[in-house]
Backbone as JSON Lines, residues from 0, in Angstrom:
{"i":0,"aa":"M","n":[1.09,-1.18,-0.17],"ca":[0.01,-0.01,0.14],"c":[0.62,1.09,0.03]}
{"i":1,"aa":"A","n":[1.85,1.01,0.66],"ca":[2.88,2.28,1.04],"c":[3.59,2.62,-0.35]}
{"i":2,"aa":"V","n":[3.64,1.21,-1.29],"ca":[4.96,1.18,-2.76],"c":[4.19,2.29,-3.35]}
{"i":3,"aa":"A","n":[2.25,1.62,-3.75],"ca":[1.36,2.04,-5.02],"c":[1.2,4.07,-4.64]}
{"i":4,"aa":"T","n":[1.02,4.11,-3.24],"ca":[0.99,5.46,-2.84],"c":[2.2,6.56,-3.1]}
{"i":5,"aa":"W","n":[3.16,5.99,-3.02],"ca":[4.4,6.8,-3.27],"c":[4.13,6.78,-5.03]}
{"i":6,"aa":"T","n":[4.12,5.68,-4.92],"ca":[4.41,5.86,-7.17],"c":[3.35,6.84,-7.51]}
{"i":7,"aa":"T","n":[2.64,6.63,-6.68],"ca":[1.6,7.02,-7.62],"c":[1.86,9.13,-7.2]}
{"i":8,"aa":"A","n":[2.53,9.67,-5.84],"ca":[2.77,10.67,-5.54],"c":[3.99,10.97,-6.6]}
{"i":9,"aa":"R","n":[4.44,10.18,-6.77],"ca":[5.99,10.72,-7.67],"c":[5.24,10.95,-9.27]}
{"i":10,"aa":"R","n":[4.05,10.23,-9.63],"ca":[3.6,10.04,-10.81],"c":[3.31,11.73,-11.24]}
{"i":11,"aa":"V","n":[2.14,12.24,-10.0],"ca":[2.04,13.36,-10.19],"c":[2.66,14.35,-10.24]}
{"i":12,"aa":"I","n":[3.64,14.48,-8.95],"ca":[4.75,15.34,-9.23],"c":[5.79,15.98,-10.47]}
{"i":13,"aa":"A","n":[5.72,14.77,-11.16],"ca":[6.11,13.81,-12.75],"c":[5.31,15.34,-13.3]}
{"i":14,"aa":"L","n":[4.3,14.62,-13.34],"ca":[3.28,15.19,-14.47],"c":[3.35,17.14,-14.22]}
{"i":15,"aa":"W","n":[3.48,17.37,-12.97],"ca":[3.29,18.66,-12.54],"c":[4.33,19.6,-13.11]}
{"i":16,"aa":"A","n":[5.73,18.9,-12.63],"ca":[7.02,19.89,-13.4],"c":[6.73,19.66,-14.79]}
{"i":17,"aa":"R","n":[6.18,18.48,-15.37],"ca":[6.33,18.57,-17.22],"c":[5.38,20.39,-17.69]}
{"i":18,"aa":"R","n":[4.32,20.08,-17.0],"ca":[3.53,20.78,-17.13],"c":[3.68,22.35,-16.83]}
{"i":19,"aa":"S","n":[4.62,22.34,-16.23],"ca":[5.63,23.59,-15.84],"c":[6.21,24.51,-16.24]}
{"i":20,"aa":"R","n":[7.07,23.14,-16.7],"ca":[8.08,23.94,-17.66],"c":[7.63,23.97,-19.72]}
{"i":21,"aa":"A","n":[6.35,23.54,-19.43],"ca":[5.39,23.76,-20.46],"c":[5.16,25.38,-20.34]}
{"i":22,"aa":"R","n":[4.65,25.66,-20.02],"ca":[4.17,26.71,-19.45],"c":[4.67,27.66,-19.51]}
{"i":23,"aa":"M","n":[6.42,27.46,-18.91],"ca":[7.55,28.73,-18.96],"c":[7.99,28.31,-20.34]}
{"i":24,"aa":"R","n":[7.68,27.43,-21.18],"ca":[8.52,27.96,-22.26],"c":[7.16,28.78,-23.58]}
{"i":25,"aa":"G","n":[6.18,28.28,-23.05],"ca":[5.08,29.18,-24.16],"c":[5.16,30.48,-23.59]}
{"i":26,"aa":"L","n":[5.86,30.89,-22.49],"ca":[5.98,32.1,-22.2],"c":[6.54,32.93,-23.09]}
{"i":27,"aa":"G","n":[7.19,32.46,-24.23],"ca":[8.06,33.18,-25.18],"c":[9.5,34.0,-25.37]}
{"i":28,"aa":"R","n":[11.1,33.68,-25.95],"ca":[11.17,34.6,-26.15],"c":[11.53,35.85,-25.62]}
{"i":29,"aa":"G","n":[10.2,36.45,-25.73],"ca":[10.61,38.17,-25.16],"c":[9.87,38.62,-24.35]}
{"i":30,"aa":"F","n":[9.23,37.21,-22.76],"ca":[9.18,37.8,-21.39],"c":[10.64,37.25,-21.52]}
{"i":31,"aa":"W","n":[11.09,36.56,-21.29],"ca":[12.65,36.14,-20.35],"c":[13.6,37.2,-21.07]}
{"i":32,"aa":"I","n":[13.62,38.19,-22.17],"ca":[14.73,39.24,-23.06],"c":[14.04,39.9,-21.37]}
{"i":33,"aa":"A","n":[13.18,40.42,-20.9],"ca":[12.11,41.73,-20.41],"c":[12.61,41.29,-18.54]}
{"i":34,"aa":"L","n":[12.52,39.87,-18.56],"ca":[12.88,39.68,-17.52],"c":[14.2,39.7,-16.55]}
{"i":35,"aa":"G","n":[15.21,39.45,-17.72],"ca":[16.68,39.91,-17.78],"c":[17.0,41.18,-17.95]}
{"i":36,"aa":"V","n":[16.16,42.35,-18.79],"ca":[16.59,43.66,-18.59],"c":[16.06,44.86,-17.4]}
{"i":37,"aa":"L","n":[14.87,43.8,-16.69],"ca":[14.31,43.59,-15.51],"c":[15.27,44.21,-14.57]}
{"i":38,"aa":"A","n":[15.76,42.58,-14.64],"ca":[17.17,42.19,-13.38],"c":[18.29,42.88,-13.87]}
{"i":39,"aa":"A","n":[18.56,43.17,-14.8],"ca":[19.65,44.25,-14.79],"c":[19.66,45.33,-13.88]}
{"i":40,"aa":"G","n":[18.55,45.8,-15.04],"ca":[18.04,47.49,-14.02],"c":[17.74,47.5,-12.11]}
{"i":41,"aa":"V","n":[17.02,46.42,-11.42],"ca":[17.3,46.74,-10.5],"c":[18.2,46.12,-9.89]}
{"i":42,"aa":"I","n":[19.44,45.61,-10.72],"ca":[21.17,45.69,-10.02],"c":[21.53,46.86,-10.21]}
{"i":43,"aa":"L","n":[20.94,48.04,-11.06],"ca":[22.1,48.89,-11.38],"c":[21.85,50.46,-10.47]}
{"i":44,"aa":"V","n":[20.26,50.06,-10.5],"ca":[19.67,51.52,-9.42],"c":[20.01,51.26,-8.01]}
{"i":45,"aa":"A","n":[20.48,49.52,-7.72],"ca":[20.99,49.33,-6.29],"c":[22.26,49.26,-6.05]}
{"i":46,"aa":"G","n":[23.19,49.18,-6.71],"ca":[24.21,50.08,-6.63],"c":[24.59,51.47,-6.83]}
{"i":47,"aa":"L","n":[23.86,51.99,-7.58],"ca":[23.85,54.03,-7.31],"c":[23.33,53.94,-6.58]}
{"i":48,"aa":"G","n":[22.72,53.33,-5.02],"ca":[21.9,54.19,-3.88],"c":[20.81,54.49,-4.43]}
{"i":49,"aa":"G","n":[19.72,53.88,-6.01],"ca":[19.19,54.39,-5.88],"c":[18.35,53.59,-4.91]}
{"i":50,"aa":"F","n":[17.87,52.59,-4.22],"ca":[17.04,52.56,-3.14],"c":[17.44,52.95,-2.07]}
{"i":51,"aa":"A","n":[18.26,53.15,-1.78],"ca":[18.7,53.6,-0.22],"c":[17.68,55.51,0.1]}
{"i":52,"aa":"P","n":[17.54,55.29,1.34],"ca":[16.44,56.78,1.33],"c":[17.09,57.93,0.96]}
{"i":53,"aa":"A","n":[16.26,58.5,0.49],"ca":[16.17,59.87,-0.06],"c":[16.52,61.04,1.26]}
{"i":54,"aa":"H","n":[17.7,61.16,0.24],"ca":[18.23,63.24,1.46],"c":[17.28,63.75,1.48]}
{"i":55,"aa":"R","n":[17.54,64.23,2.94],"ca":[16.77,65.71,3.09],"c":[17.08,66.24,3.74]}
{"i":56,"aa":"D","n":[17.24,67.53,3.02],"ca":[17.99,69.0,3.82],"c":[17.28,68.79,5.59]}
{"i":57,"aa":"P","n":[18.2,69.09,5.8],"ca":[17.42,69.76,7.39],"c":[16.1,71.22,7.24]}
{"i":58,"aa":"V","n":[16.02,71.01,7.42],"ca":[14.26,72.06,7.62],"c":[14.76,73.29,8.46]}
{"i":59,"aa":"P","n":[14.9,74.62,7.67],"ca":[15.58,75.71,8.82],"c":[14.08,76.05,9.65]}
{"i":60,"aa":"L","n":[14.92,76.43,11.25],"ca":[14.05,76.54,12.41],"c":[13.25,77.97,12.27]}
{"i":61,"aa":"A","n":[12.56,77.77,12.8],"ca":[11.74,79.05,13.63],"c":[12.4,80.0,14.14]}
{"i":62,"aa":"S","n":[12.33,81.14,14.23],"ca":[13.61,81.61,15.38],"c":[12.4,83.24,15.93]}
{"i":63,"aa":"L","n":[12.35,82.99,17.35],"ca":[11.45,83.04,18.19],"c":[11.66,84.38,19.02]}
{"i":64,"aa":"D","n":[10.98,85.1,19.28],"ca":[11.35,86.05,20.92],"c":[11.04,85.27,21.73]}
{"i":65,"aa":"P","n":[11.4,85.49,23.17],"ca":[10.55,85.82,24.45],"c":[9.22,86.14,24.02]}
{"i":66,"aa":"G","n":[8.54,85.63,24.49],"ca":[6.52,85.88,24.19],"c":[6.24,85.0,23.24]}
{"i":67,"aa":"D","n":[6.77,84.58,22.07],"ca":[6.48,84.43,20.68],"c":[5.92,83.47,20.81]}
{"i":68,"aa":"L","n":[4.65,82.86,20.04],"ca":[3.72,82.09,20.23],"c":[3.77,80.69,19.24]}
{"i":69,"aa":"H","n":[4.79,79.78,19.57],"ca":[4.75,78.9,18.46],"c":[3.59,77.77,18.97]}
{"i":70,"aa":"T","n":[2.91,77.03,18.06],"ca":[2.21,75.93,17.94],"c":[2.07,74.73,16.89]}
{"i":71,"aa":"N","n":[1.92,73.75,17.69],"ca":[1.49,72.34,16.41],"c":[0.6,71.67,17.09]}
{"i":72,"aa":"D","n":[-0.11,70.58,16.42],"ca":[-0.47,69.92,17.01],"c":[-1.14,69.37,18.06]}
{"i":73,"aa":"E","n":[0.62,69.0,18.6],"ca":[0.38,68.96,20.04],"c":[-0.19,70.24,21.45]}
{"i":74,"aa":"L","n":[0.73,70.86,21.21],"ca":[0.43,71.83,21.63],"c":[0.52,73.54,21.61]}
{"i":75,"aa":"S","n":[0.28,74.67,21.88],"ca":[0.64,75.8,22.27],"c":[2.0,76.06,22.86]}
{"i":76,"aa":"V","n":[3.55,76.64,23.25],"ca":[3.8,76.8,23.97],"c":[4.65,78.27,23.8]}
{"i":77,"aa":"R","n":[4.53,79.43,24.71],"ca":[5.01,80.64,24.72],"c":[5.62,80.85,25.67]}
{"i":78,"aa":"I","n":[7.32,81.28,25.53],"ca":[8.37,81.03,26.69],"c":[7.98,82.39,26.96]}
{"i":79,"aa":"L","n":[8.03,83.0,27.91],"ca":[8.23,84.43,28.26],"c":[9.68,84.79,29.42]}
{"i":80,"aa":"S","n":[10.29,83.86,30.23],"ca":[11.08,84.58,31.1],"c":[11.68,84.03,31.62]}
{"i":81,"aa":"A","n":[13.36,84.03,32.28],"ca":[13.86,82.95,32.65],"c":[14.9,83.9,33.35]}
{"i":82,"aa":"E","n":[15.4,83.34,34.37],"ca":[16.24,84.05,35.78],"c":[17.11,83.02,36.42]}
{"i":83,"aa":"I","n":[17.99,83.4,36.81],"ca":[19.11,82.35,37.61],"c":[19.24,82.94,39.1]}
{"i":84,"aa":"T","n":[18.75,82.76,40.63],"ca":[18.37,83.14,41.66],"c":[19.12,82.42,42.25]}
{"i":85,"aa":"D","n":[19.27,82.84,44.47],"ca":[19.88,82.48,45.0],"c":[18.33,82.35,45.9]}
{"i":86,"aa":"D","n":[17.2,82.67,45.6],"ca":[16.2,83.25,46.87],"c":[16.26,82.1,48.11]}
{"i":87,"aa":"P","n":[16.22,82.43,48.87],"ca":[16.38,81.6,50.58],"c":[15.35,81.26,50.59]}
{"i":88,"aa":"D","n":[14.11,81.64,50.64],"ca":[12.46,81.03,49.51],"c":[12.69,79.86,48.88]}
{"i":89,"aa":"L","n":[13.42,79.42,47.9],"ca":[13.12,78.16,47.43],"c":[14.51,77.1,48.04]}
{"i":90,"aa":"Y","n":[14.89,76.58,49.1],"ca":[14.88,76.19,50.41],"c":[16.34,74.97,49.62]}
{"i":91,"aa":"L","n":[17.1,76.2,48.43],"ca":[18.28,75.62,47.94],"c":[19.36,75.25,48.8]}
{"i":92,"aa":"E","n":[20.0,74.09,48.2],"ca":[21.13,73.51,49.39],"c":[21.98,74.07,49.28]}
{"i":93,"aa":"E","n":[23.13,74.24,49.91],"ca":[24.5,75.32,50.04],"c":[25.28,74.98,48.53]}
{"i":94,"aa":"G","n":[25.36,76.41,48.52],"ca":[26.45,76.02,46.89],"c":[25.91,76.05,45.34]}
{"i":95,"aa":"E","n":[24.13,75.63,46.11],"ca":[23.4,75.64,45.05],"c":[22.8,77.52,44.42]}
{"i":96,"aa":"Q","n":[21.86,77.51,42.76],"ca":[21.21,78.3,42.76],"c":[20.56,78.0,41.81]}
{"i":97,"aa":"A","n":[19.39,78.57,41.53],"ca":[17.83,78.08,40.63],"c":[17.87,78.46,39.93]}
{"i":98,"aa":"V","n":[17.43,77.95,38.61],"ca":[17.27,78.33,37.01],"c":[15.78,78.26,37.11]}
{"i":99,"aa":"L","n":[14.91,79.92,36.74],"ca":[13.84,79.48,36.66],"c":[13.11,80.14,35.69]}
{"i":100,"aa":"V","n":[12.22,79.7,34.95],"ca":[12.22,79.66,33.51],"c":[10.01,79.89,33.5]}
{"i":101,"aa":"E","n":[9.78,80.81,32.87],"ca":[7.75,80.93,32.99],"c":[7.82,80.82,31.5]}
{"i":102,"aa":"L","n":[6.6,79.81,31.5],"ca":[6.3,80.21,30.06],"c":[5.0,79.66,30.6]}
{"i":103,"aa":"E","n":[4.11,79.37,28.95],"ca":[2.44,79.22,29.08],"c":[2.28,78.11,28.21]}
{"i":104,"aa":"V","n":[1.21,77.53,28.01],"ca":[1.51,75.58,27.78],"c":[0.28,75.66,27.59]}
{"i":105,"aa":"T","n":[-0.92,75.06,26.17],"ca":[-2.1,74.67,25.84],"c":[-1.44,73.5,25.32]}
{"i":106,"aa":"T","n":[-2.84,72.16,25.54],"ca":[-2.57,71.66,25.06],"c":[-3.66,71.33,23.58]}
{"i":107,"aa":"H","n":[-3.46,70.83,22.75],"ca":[-4.37,70.16,21.25],"c":[-4.91,68.73,21.18]}
{"i":108,"aa":"W","n":[-4.77,68.11,22.0],"ca":[-4.71,66.88,22.17],"c":[-6.33,66.49,22.88]}
{"i":109,"aa":"R","n":[-7.36,65.64,22.74],"ca":[-8.2,65.74,23.22],"c":[-8.65,64.96,24.63]}
{"i":110,"aa":"E","n":[-6.78,64.45,24.99],"ca":[-6.8,63.92,26.74],"c":[-5.96,65.19,27.54]}
{"i":111,"aa":"P","n":[-6.05,64.93,28.57],"ca":[-5.04,65.45,29.35],"c":[-3.58,64.63,29.27]}
{"i":112,"aa":"L","n":[-2.44,66.18,29.4],"ca":[-0.96,65.08,29.07],"c":[-0.12,65.48,30.15]}
{"i":113,"aa":"E","n":[0.29,64.92,30.41],"ca":[1.61,64.13,32.14],"c":[2.18,65.6,31.36]}
{"i":114,"aa":"A","n":[1.82,66.68,32.52],"ca":[3.32,67.49,32.2],"c":[4.63,67.41,32.0]}
{"i":115,"aa":"S","n":[5.45,66.71,33.1],"ca":[7.14,66.88,33.18],"c":[7.01,65.95,31.69]}
{"i":116,"aa":"G","n":[5.81,65.48,30.98],"ca":[6.63,64.35,29.57],"c":[6.74,64.87,28.91]}
{"i":117,"aa":"T","n":[5.71,65.67,28.94],"ca":[5.36,66.4,27.99],"c":[6.32,67.82,27.58]}
{"i":118,"aa":"L","n":[6.65,68.47,28.73],"ca":[7.24,69.53,27.75],"c":[8.89,68.56,27.96]}
{"i":119,"aa":"G","n":[9.36,67.57,28.34],"ca":[10.38,66.94,28.04],"c":[10.72,66.43,27.0]}
{"i":120,"aa":"R","n":[9.39,66.62,25.93],"ca":[9.57,65.81,24.63],"c":[9.73,66.91,23.9]}
{"i":121,"aa":"S","n":[9.1,68.01,24.55],"ca":[8.58,69.24,23.71],"c":[9.43,70.38,23.65]}
{"i":122,"aa":"L","n":[10.33,70.14,24.96],"ca":[11.34,71.61,24.87],"c":[12.39,71.34,25.2]}
{"i":123,"aa":"D","n":[13.91,71.91,24.17],"ca":[15.04,71.56,24.57],"c":[15.81,73.06,25.37]}
{"i":124,"aa":"F","n":[16.45,72.96,26.4],"ca":[16.85,74.09,27.72],"c":[18.64,74.14,27.24]}
{"i":125,"aa":"A","n":[19.45,74.55,26.59],"ca":[20.73,73.94,26.75],"c":[21.79,74.83,27.8]}
{"i":126,"aa":"D","n":[22.76,73.9,27.82],"ca":[23.35,73.91,29.45],"c":[22.83,73.61,30.41]}
{"i":127,"aa":"L","n":[21.14,73.44,30.01],"ca":[20.86,72.62,31.78],"c":[21.13,71.28,31.94]}
{"i":128,"aa":"P","n":[20.34,70.96,32.78],"ca":[20.09,69.4,32.74],"c":[19.45,68.68,31.8]}
{"i":129,"aa":"E","n":[19.94,67.89,31.29],"ca":[19.0,66.69,30.23],"c":[18.1,66.01,30.45]}
{"i":130,"aa":"D","n":[17.67,65.58,31.81],"ca":[17.14,65.26,33.25],"c":[15.59,65.82,33.35]}
{"i":131,"aa":"G","n":[15.7,66.61,32.81],"ca":[14.8,67.74,33.12],"c":[14.42,68.64,34.14]}
{"i":132,"aa":"P","n":[13.67,69.31,34.41],"ca":[13.26,70.26,35.34],"c":[13.15,69.69,37.08]}
{"i":133,"aa":"D","n":[14.13,70.03,37.87],"ca":[13.51,69.41,39.01],"c":[12.18,69.66,39.12]}
{"i":134,"aa":"S","n":[11.59,70.8,38.8],"ca":[10.25,70.87,39.19],"c":[10.05,71.57,38.56]}
{"i":135,"aa":"V","n":[8.13,71.63,38.13],"ca":[7.43,72.03,37.48],"c":[6.11,71.94,38.51]}
{"i":136,"aa":"T","n":[5.31,73.64,38.23],"ca":[4.65,74.0,39.1],"c":[3.83,75.55,37.96]}
{"i":137,"aa":"R","n":[2.78,75.48,38.85],"ca":[1.95,76.28,37.95],"c":[2.18,77.59,38.91]}
{"i":138,"aa":"T","n":[2.45,79.08,38.32],"ca":[2.43,79.75,38.08],"c":[1.53,80.75,39.53]}
{"i":139,"aa":"D","n":[0.0,80.17,38.97],"ca":[-0.7,80.74,39.58],"c":[-0.87,79.74,40.68]}
{"i":140,"aa":"G","n":[0.1,78.69,40.77],"ca":[-0.12,78.38,42.31],"c":[-1.11,76.83,41.9]}
{"i":141,"aa":"G","n":[-1.5,76.71,41.12],"ca":[-2.41,75.74,40.77],"c":[-1.17,74.13,40.58]}
{"i":142,"aa":"A","n":[-1.69,73.08,40.76],"ca":[-1.7,71.73,40.11],"c":[-1.5,71.64,39.35]}
{"i":143,"aa":"A","n":[0.39,71.02,38.76],"ca":[0.64,71.9,37.34],"c":[1.23,69.61,37.09]}
{"i":144,"aa":"G","n":[0.06,68.36,37.31],"ca":[0.51,67.36,37.23],"c":[0.17,66.96,35.58]}
{"i":145,"aa":"F","n":[-0.57,68.02,36.18],"ca":[-1.76,67.57,34.28],"c":[-2.31,68.33,33.26]}
{"i":146,"aa":"L","n":[-1.83,68.59,32.02],"ca":[-2.1,69.76,31.27],"c":[-3.34,69.35,30.57]}
{"i":147,"aa":"Q","n":[-4.71,70.37,30.5],"ca":[-6.02,69.82,30.26],"c":[-6.09,70.67,28.76]}
{"i":148,"aa":"P","n":[-6.55,70.06,28.42],"ca":[-7.33,70.09,26.92],"c":[-7.21,71.62,26.84]}
{"i":149,"aa":"E","n":[-6.96,71.93,25.93],"ca":[-7.16,73.76,25.18],"c":[-7.79,74.64,26.64]}
{"i":150,"aa":"L","n":[-6.54,74.15,27.63],"ca":[-6.52,75.39,28.86],"c":[-5.46,75.59,29.21]}
{"i":151,"aa":"R","n":[-4.82,76.58,28.68],"ca":[-3.78,77.8,29.29],"c":[-3.26,77.4,30.82]}
{"i":152,"aa":"A","n":[-1.93,77.23,29.88],"ca":[-1.22,76.77,31.95],"c":[-0.07,77.74,31.85]}
{"i":153,"aa":"P","n":[-0.45,78.41,33.12],"ca":[0.56,79.25,32.72],"c":[1.62,78.54,34.19]}
{"i":154,"aa":"L","n":[3.62,77.98,33.56],"ca":[4.23,77.41,34.12],"c":[5.42,77.79,34.48]}
{"i":155,"aa":"T","n":[6.17,77.09,36.03],"ca":[7.4,77.97,36.12],"c":[8.16,76.72,36.12]}
{"i":156,"aa":"L","n":[9.76,76.53,34.91],"ca":[10.22,75.17,35.41],"c":[11.53,75.61,36.81]}
{"i":157,"aa":"R","n":[12.24,74.84,36.69],"ca":[12.94,75.2,38.26],"c":[14.01,73.69,37.93]}
{"i":158,"aa":"W","n":[15.35,74.13,37.68],"ca":[16.77,73.55,37.91],"c":[17.27,74.22,39.33]}
{"i":159,"aa":"D","n":[17.32,73.28,39.89],"ca":[18.88,73.62,40.77],"c":[20.04,73.46,40.41]}
{"i":160,"aa":"V","n":[20.85,74.13,39.83],"ca":[21.8,73.88,39.54],"c":[23.13,74.32,40.39]}
{"i":161,"aa":"P","n":[24.68,74.04,40.34],"ca":[25.56,74.71,41.45],"c":[25.7,76.21,40.95]}
{"i":162,"aa":"A","n":[26.18,76.84,42.17],"ca":[26.19,77.98,41.91],"c":[27.69,78.16,40.55]}
{"i":163,"aa":"G","n":[27.45,79.47,40.42],"ca":[28.44,79.41,39.17],"c":[28.98,78.73,37.58]}
{"i":164,"aa":"S","n":[27.53,78.1,37.44],"ca":[27.46,77.55,37.22],"c":[27.31,77.68,34.7]}
{"i":165,"aa":"I","n":[26.64,78.82,35.87],"ca":[25.43,78.98,34.93],"c":[25.55,80.08,35.03]}
{"i":166,"aa":"E","n":[26.19,81.06,33.9],"ca":[26.73,82.55,33.53],"c":[25.69,83.98,33.79]}
{"i":167,"aa":"P","n":[25.23,84.6,34.95],"ca":[24.14,85.89,34.94],"c":[24.37,87.11,34.15]}
{"i":168,"aa":"G","n":[23.27,87.19,33.25],"ca":[23.09,88.0,32.53],"c":[23.48,87.33,30.91]}
{"i":169,"aa":"S","n":[23.33,85.71,30.78],"ca":[23.92,85.79,29.44],"c":[22.38,84.86,28.78]}
{"i":170,"aa":"D","n":[22.23,84.72,27.96],"ca":[21.11,84.29,26.95],"c":[20.9,82.66,27.54]}
{"i":171,"aa":"L","n":[19.7,81.64,27.46],"ca":[18.98,80.68,27.8],"c":[18.61,80.6,26.46]}
{"i":172,"aa":"H","n":[19.7,79.63,25.65],"ca":[19.08,79.2,24.13],"c":[18.04,77.52,24.49]}
{"i":173,"aa":"V","n":[17.2,78.44,23.79],"ca":[15.62,76.56,23.95],"c":[15.13,76.08,22.49]}
{"i":174,"aa":"T","n":[15.04,75.46,22.42],"ca":[14.79,74.69,21.49],"c":[13.36,73.91,21.34]}
{"i":175,"aa":"I","n":[12.08,74.73,20.26],"ca":[10.99,73.71,20.61],"c":[10.95,72.26,20.04]}
{"i":176,"aa":"R","n":[10.61,71.6,19.89],"ca":[10.2,70.28,18.92],"c":[9.01,69.83,18.72]}
{"i":177,"aa":"D","n":[8.38,69.22,17.39],"ca":[7.3,69.03,16.82],"c":[7.24,67.51,16.94]}
{"i":178,"aa":"G","n":[5.98,66.61,17.15],"ca":[5.76,65.09,17.57],"c":[4.84,65.62,16.39]}
{"i":179,"aa":"R","n":[4.48,63.71,16.69],"ca":[3.53,63.2,15.16],"c":[2.78,62.2,16.36]}
{"i":180,"aa":"L","n":[1.41,62.54,15.59],"ca":[0.72,61.05,16.75],"c":[0.95,59.57,16.39]}
{"i":181,"aa":"R","n":[1.0,58.62,17.31],"ca":[0.75,57.88,16.47],"c":[-0.11,56.79,17.48]}
{"i":182,"aa":"Q","n":[-0.71,55.75,16.89],"ca":[-1.42,54.88,17.22],"c":[-1.14,53.37,17.87]}
{"i":183,"aa":"L","n":[-1.26,52.83,19.3],"ca":[-0.26,52.17,19.54],"c":[-0.83,51.05,19.03]}
{"i":184,"aa":"E","n":[-1.92,50.69,18.83],"ca":[-2.89,49.4,18.41],"c":[-3.62,49.88,17.56]}
{"i":185,"aa":"I","n":[-3.79,48.97,15.89],"ca":[-4.6,49.22,15.04],"c":[-5.78,49.06,15.55]}
{"i":186,"aa":"L","n":[-6.09,48.04,16.68],"ca":[-7.28,48.21,16.1],"c":[-8.16,48.9,17.82]}
{"i":187,"aa":"G","n":[-6.9,49.6,18.21],"ca":[-7.86,50.2,20.22],"c":[-7.99,51.26,19.66]}
{"i":188,"aa":"D","n":[-7.63,52.4,20.66],"ca":[-8.07,53.61,20.06],"c":[-6.74,54.58,21.37]}
{"i":189,"aa":"D","n":[-6.13,53.55,21.44],"ca":[-4.49,54.59,22.2],"c":[-3.59,54.9,21.43]}
{"i":190,"aa":"W","n":[-3.45,56.16,21.48],"ca":[-2.85,56.97,21.09],"c":[-1.27,57.77,21.58]}
{"i":191,"aa":"T","n":[-0.03,58.32,20.67],"ca":[1.0,58.6,21.73],"c":[1.34,59.35,20.72]}
{"i":192,"aa":"W","n":[2.24,60.71,21.43],"ca":[2.71,61.53,20.59],"c":[4.59,61.24,20.6]}
{"i":193,"aa":"V","n":[4.98,60.87,19.3],"ca":[5.62,60.48,19.19],"c":[7.12,61.09,18.01]}
{"i":194,"aa":"D","n":[8.31,61.23,17.68],"ca":[9.53,61.43,16.96],"c":[9.61,63.08,16.93]}
{"i":195,"aa":"H","n":[9.61,63.61,18.27],"ca":[9.77,64.69,18.22],"c":[11.07,65.27,17.47]}
{"i":196,"aa":"R","n":[10.62,66.3,16.85],"ca":[11.98,66.76,16.24],"c":[11.91,68.82,16.05]}
{"i":197,"aa":"P","n":[13.55,69.11,16.14],"ca":[13.44,70.77,16.55],"c":[12.7,71.11,15.21]}
{"i":198,"aa":"A","n":[12.03,72.48,15.45],"ca":[10.89,73.19,14.77],"c":[11.24,74.55,15.16]}
{"i":199,"aa":"A","n":[11.65,75.09,15.88],"ca":[11.03,76.69,16.45],"c":[12.43,76.3,17.67]}
{"i":200,"aa":"E","n":[13.01,78.35,17.72],"ca":[14.15,77.98,18.33],"c":[14.07,79.55,18.89]}
{"i":201,"aa":"L","n":[14.95,79.96,20.14],"ca":[15.21,81.22,20.63],"c":[15.6,81.98,22.28]}
{"i":202,"aa":"D","n":[16.29,82.34,22.23],"ca":[17.41,83.18,23.28],"c":[16.21,83.93,24.42]}
{"i":203,"aa":"V","n":[16.38,83.07,25.3],"ca":[15.79,84.35,26.25],"c":[16.67,84.5,27.58]}
{"i":204,"aa":"P","n":[16.88,85.85,26.73],"ca":[17.88,86.7,28.94],"c":[17.46,86.21,30.2]}
{"i":205,"aa":"L","n":[18.92,85.48,30.27],"ca":[18.83,85.27,31.63],"c":[19.12,86.38,32.86]}
{"i":206,"aa":"T","n":[17.79,86.43,33.14],"ca":[17.96,88.04,34.35],"c":[18.35,87.67,35.35]}
{"i":207,"aa":"D","n":[19.5,88.16,36.32],"ca":[20.44,87.88,37.43],"c":[19.54,87.82,38.51]}
{"i":208,"aa":"R","n":[19.39,87.82,39.46],"ca":[18.35,87.77,40.23],"c":[18.91,86.74,41.89]}
{"i":209,"aa":"T","n":[20.69,86.98,41.71],"ca":[21.4,85.99,43.0],"c":[21.81,87.34,43.7]}
{"i":210,"aa":"G","n":[22.19,87.06,45.05],"ca":[22.59,87.65,46.26],"c":[21.48,88.05,46.56]}
{"i":211,"aa":"L","n":[20.43,87.13,46.77],"ca":[19.22,87.26,47.44],"c":[20.02,86.6,49.6]}
{"i":212,"aa":"A","n":[20.69,85.68,49.07],"ca":[20.49,84.82,50.4],"c":[21.84,86.0,50.92]}
{"i":213,"aa":"E","n":[22.5,86.67,50.68],"ca":[23.54,87.66,51.13],"c":[22.75,88.53,51.52]}
{"i":214,"aa":"E","n":[22.15,89.45,50.87],"ca":[21.43,90.47,51.49],"c":[20.99,89.98,52.4]}
{"i":215,"aa":"E","n":[19.93,88.98,53.12],"ca":[19.03,88.52,53.85],"c":[19.7,88.36,55.3]}
{"i":216,"aa":"D","n":[21.12,87.34,54.71],"ca":[22.46,87.46,55.78],"c":[22.46,88.59,56.85]}
{"i":217,"aa":"E","n":[22.63,89.86,55.61],"ca":[22.89,90.96,56.38],"c":[21.57,92.04,57.17]}
């Protein structure tokens, strides 16, 4: 029984092979010439880098001034001012100063966005720690945990830095990055903002408010 089955299978395979060869021959010489030309073209284009990602020149960044509004699909942000201070009311450690940046943010996404994470993705402050500010508070005293859709939030960002590491009277360079919306699950309704890229920049004068601790000691 097994021998007969194997013999039948071999006959079927042989018949399929003969028919396949016949079909290939029936395509004619022109088909094979065209296929050869196409293969040669693919090899040539690949060799010249034709399938490499297209090079794109960097998009020039928009130049802003303090107080100018920058808007993208995720949020609108306005950097207002920056200062460096040793105000005793901030309870700084010995040998520390604080950099304070005031800004206004309005999110345009339909759901609340976590404040620290959103600002960390969207804003870059040169010469300040890359891991983000030590605190994010509302300038008006309210909670700053989440940014509510279409509600303007006046915020103060604070970095505690070693005294003398930031030169008073210098400019604080700020880069604003635009993100894009990405769906996490094809069949779900979970979305996130990703791929944040520089879109605008500005220099904010760093007002010198140091010396307050010495004045209080006197």
